[in-house]
Structures are given as C-alpha cells and as structure tokens.
N, C-alpha and C positions, 0 to 999 in steps of 0.2 A: 793734713796733719803737719804741724810745723816741725822743723828739724830737731829742736830740743825734745819734743814729745816722742818723736821717732827714736832718737838716741836712747831716751830713758826706757822705752819699751824694749829696745834691743838689749840693753844692759840687763833688764829683768830676765829676758830669755837666756842670756849667757849664764847668769847666776843659776837659773833653774837647770840648765843642761850640765853645769859643772858639779851638780850634786848639792848645791846650796838651796835652801838653807839646811845645813847639816846641824846636828845637835852641837852646842858649844863645846861640850866635852870632847867630841870627836875632832872638831876643828882645832882645838887647843893641842890635842895629841898629835895631829897629822901635819899641821902647818910648821914650817921651819921658823927659826928664831927671827930672821929678817922680816918675814911676812907678818909675824905677830907684832914686831916693833912698829912696822909701818901702820898696821891696823890700829895699834894703841895711839900712835901719833895723829892719825887722820880721823879716828872715830868721833871725837867730840864734835867736830863740825858736821860730820855726816849724821850723827845721832840727833843733833839739834835740828838740822834741816828736815830729816825724815819725821821727827816728832812733830814739828810745826805743820808739815804737810798732812800728816795723819790727823792731827787735831782739827785742821780746817775742813778736811773731808768728812770727818766724823760729825762736826757741827752742821755741815751742809746736808748730810744724809739724815740727820736727826729731825730736820724740819719736814713737815708733810709736803708732798708734792702739790703743785698748783696746776689747774687745768690750762691747757694751751688756749690762747685767746684768738687764734686765727681760724675763722669759720671755714675757710677753704681747705684747711688741713683736718678738720673734724670728720671723723667717719661715723656715720649713723647707720646702724643696722636696721633692717626691716624685712618684711616678708612680701613676697610677690604673689 
C-alpha cells in the first residue's frame, strides 16, 4: 500500500475513534468557534474532493464485475 493510501486509512480510523461521524447538530453544539470557522473555510475543497471520489467509486462499483482472465488463478471445484 502506498503512503497516501495508508495515511488516508489512518485518518479514517482517527475520525472513527474520535466519535466521528457524529450528528451535525451535536458537532455544531460541541465544537468551539475556531474549529467551526476552520471547518467552514476548508470544507469546500474537502467536500468537492470527497464528492468526486465518491462519484468515481460509485460509477466503478455500478458496473458488473468481469471474470479474471488468468487461467493459473482460476479455481475450479470438483469431486474426488
């Protein structure tokens, strides 16, 4: 796994351990003003990035899977 992917998975784990995702109402009530201002300032770029990634993954997963073409990797069941 490359470094960027590892860092991204670590970030997801940190968010999960910190109680995220919490309901927006709770976050709004509990976050201090500075945190909310930083979120407001940074969110457009993060939102666009996450939305683009979500759309690409959704499109990719919407297509039916294709069989693997390497016969050495194929597993064929049988009876003895």
